C-alpha positions as CSV (number, residue, x, y, z in Angstrom):
1,X,66.8,100.3,73.6
2,X,70.4,100.2,74.9
3,X,71.5,97.1,76.7
4,X,72.4,97.7,80.3
5,X,75.3,95.6,81.7
6,X,74.7,94.7,85.3
7,X,76.9,92.3,87.2
8,X,76.1,90.9,90.6
9,X,79.3,90.8,92.8
10,X,80.1,89.4,96.2
11,X,81.2,92.0,98.7
12,X,79.7,90.1,101.6
13,X,76.5,90.6,103.7
14,X,74.1,91.5,100.9
15,X,73.8,91.8,97.2
16,X,76.1,94.3,95.5
17,X,76.1,95.2,91.8
18,X,78.3,96.8,89.2
19,X,76.5,98.7,86.5
20,X,78.6,99.5,83.4
21,X,78.5,103.1,82.2
22,X,80.3,104.9,79.4
23,X,83.4,105.7,81.5
24,X,83.4,103.1,84.2
25,X,81.0,101.6,86.7
26,X,78.3,102.5,89.2
27,X,78.5,100.4,92.4
28,X,75.3,99.6,94.1
29,X,75.8,98.8,97.9
30,X,79.2,98.4,99.4
31,X,78.9,95.2,101.5
32,X,80.3,94.4,104.9
33,X,83.5,95.7,106.6
34,X,86.6,94.6,104.6
35,X,84.8,94.9,101.3
36,X,87.7,96.8,99.7
37,X,89.8,93.7,98.9
38,X,86.8,91.9,97.6
39,X,85.9,94.9,95.3
40,X,89.4,95.0,93.9
41,X,89.2,91.2,93.2
42,X,85.8,91.5,91.5
43,X,86.9,94.4,89.4
44,X,90.0,92.5,88.2
45,X,87.6,90.0,86.6
46,X,86.4,92.8,84.4
47,X,89.8,94.4,83.7
48,X,88.9,97.3,85.9
49,X,90.2,99.1,89.0
50,X,88.6,100.9,91.9
51,X,89.2,104.3,90.3
52,X,86.8,103.3,87.6
53,X,83.9,103.4,90.0
54,X,82.1,106.7,89.1
55,X,79.3,106.6,91.7
56,X,78.4,104.6,94.8
57,X,74.7,104.1,95.4
58,X,73.4,102.8,98.8
59,X,69.9,101.3,98.7
60,X,69.5,100.8,102.4
61,X,70.7,102.4,105.6
62,X,71.4,99.4,107.7
63,X,74.7,97.7,108.2
64,X,74.9,94.8,105.7
65,X,75.0,96.9,102.5
66,X,76.9,99.9,104.1
67,X,79.6,98.6,106.5
68,X,82.2,98.7,103.7
69,X,81.4,102.2,102.7
70,X,84.3,104.0,104.3
71,X,86.9,101.6,102.8
72,X,85.3,101.5,99.3
73,X,85.0,105.3,99.3
74,X,88.7,105.7,100.1
75,X,89.6,103.2,97.3
76,X,87.4,104.7,94.6
77,X,87.0,108.4,95.5
78,X,83.5,108.1,94.0
79,X,80.6,110.3,95.2
80,X,77.9,108.6,97.2
81,X,74.1,108.7,96.6
82,X,71.7,107.2,99.2
83,X,68.2,106.0,98.2
């Protein structure tokens, strides 16, 4: 079984995660408003950039995990999936 690399990151408001994939990361939940700067900072820890986010997954539709969506979408250009 292939090891899955999942990192918990702090984007504020709720838990957010980076899941490593072959050509970048999947971001799970975008955090609160202003999360863009935090995302850039978290990605630097892993020698990565916002353009390396390949997919954004939202697990809930209330404000804590989704307020940062617009900003994060603009930074990454990644498609969005909502569960």
